[in-house]
Residue, then its C-alpha position, 0 to 999 in steps of 0.5 A: m378481762a376474762d369471760d366465758i364467751s367462745n373465741f377464735w384464738g383460744p385461751v388467753t396466754s398473755t401475762k397482762e389483760w386490760c379492763e375490757l370484756n374479752y370477745a364481747r363484740s366479736s369472736y375474732i377480736a379479744e379486746f375490741f376497743n383496745t384493738i381499733s384504738n390503734v388505728p389513729c396511731i397508724i394514720l398519724a404516723l402515715i401523715g408524718l411519714v409522708n411529710a418526712l419523705r416529701q421534704r427529704f428529711e434524713k432517713r432516720f425520721s422515715i424509719l421512726h414513723i415506720s416504727n410507730i406504724i409497726l408498733a401500732i400493728g403489733s399492738m392491734i394483733y396483741h389485743a385482738t388475740l391476747r396470746q403470749m407470742q403476740q404480746q412479745g410482738d407488741e412489747t419488743p417493738m416498744v423497746w426498739e422504738m425507744l432505742l431509736y428515739i435515744y439515737i435520734i435525740y443524742s446522736p447529733d452530739w455524739h462524737y463517736k458516730s459508729t459506737m452509738p448505733t452499734f451498741l443500740f442495735l446489739y442491745g435491741a437484739a439481745f433484748a429481743i432474744l431474752h424477751s422471747q425466752i423470759r416473761f419479764g412482767i413488771g420488769f418490762m414496764l420498769h425497763y421501758a420507763l427507764l428508756c423513756l426517762l433517758c430521753i428527757p434530759r436531751t429533749y429538755k435541752y432542745y426545748i429550752h434552746t427552741e425559740d419558735r413558739s409553735a415548736k415549743q407548743l409541740a413539746k407542751l402537747y407531748v407532755a400533756t398527752l403523755l400525762v393524760g395518757a398515763v392517768c388513763w393507763l393507770c386508772d384502767r390498770l388499778f381500778c378495773k374492779d370498780i370500773s367493771r361495775w359501772y354502766f359505762n366503761p371509759q376504756g382507759h387503755a384504748l384512750w391511752h393508745v389514741l393519746m400515745g398516737f398523738n404523743a408520738y406524732f407531736t414528739n416526732t414533729f418536734l424532733m424534726y424541727c430541732r434537727a432541721q434547726q441544727r442543719e440550718w434548713n429554716p424550719k417553720i411549723k405549718h398545719c395540715l387541714g388546719f390542725f395537724p402540725y408539720v415541719k416545712i423546711h427550706k434547704l439550700k441548693a448545696q444541701 
């Protein structure tokens, strides 16, 4: 949300602004809450990364957690500056991350092992080049939503073939955080004029960030459980500090 406060990064050049007063708390951070709300996303991704490395899951899961961290850092830089280049640095990793999810979700059933990663890599590279030259606007959001929808059929199949109640709970938490987060995002986007007159701004977009951090964490943990089931690693859902779920596996010595 624009204002006249002096700032470090110069005029706003991004195509999107959110319902937070720019540079209200620091001349170095355009949207303070939208910036710091990415910190929980980084912490949760680090927890997932440590578990993936400690238990020697396939490298795809370590890369997935690292992509979550990169995305959160890109989002922080974008919301701190509200510059076009930094917006592209936020949006392009969003697409790359979804392509990685598509690979992880569908690759176990894909018979031609080299075609999927090759196609997804070329698709991601082509998108990055186009996005560096063209401002997509609403087209980007529709494209991102389509990539998300592509993940639903196979993820639902995983869910209905999962018998462990704790693992199913992860899938339910994924859906819950996504729905609540979407409501926060839409309210921040559609009702900003009304919200800006309130005494207290609920910071809907910042809440979206936090909820998406948990959403990614629950998703990754569920997918790790499903993959461990496929590999017959006897997965169990455990909890770190009594709250953070993680997958405990037992590999046979031959594996």
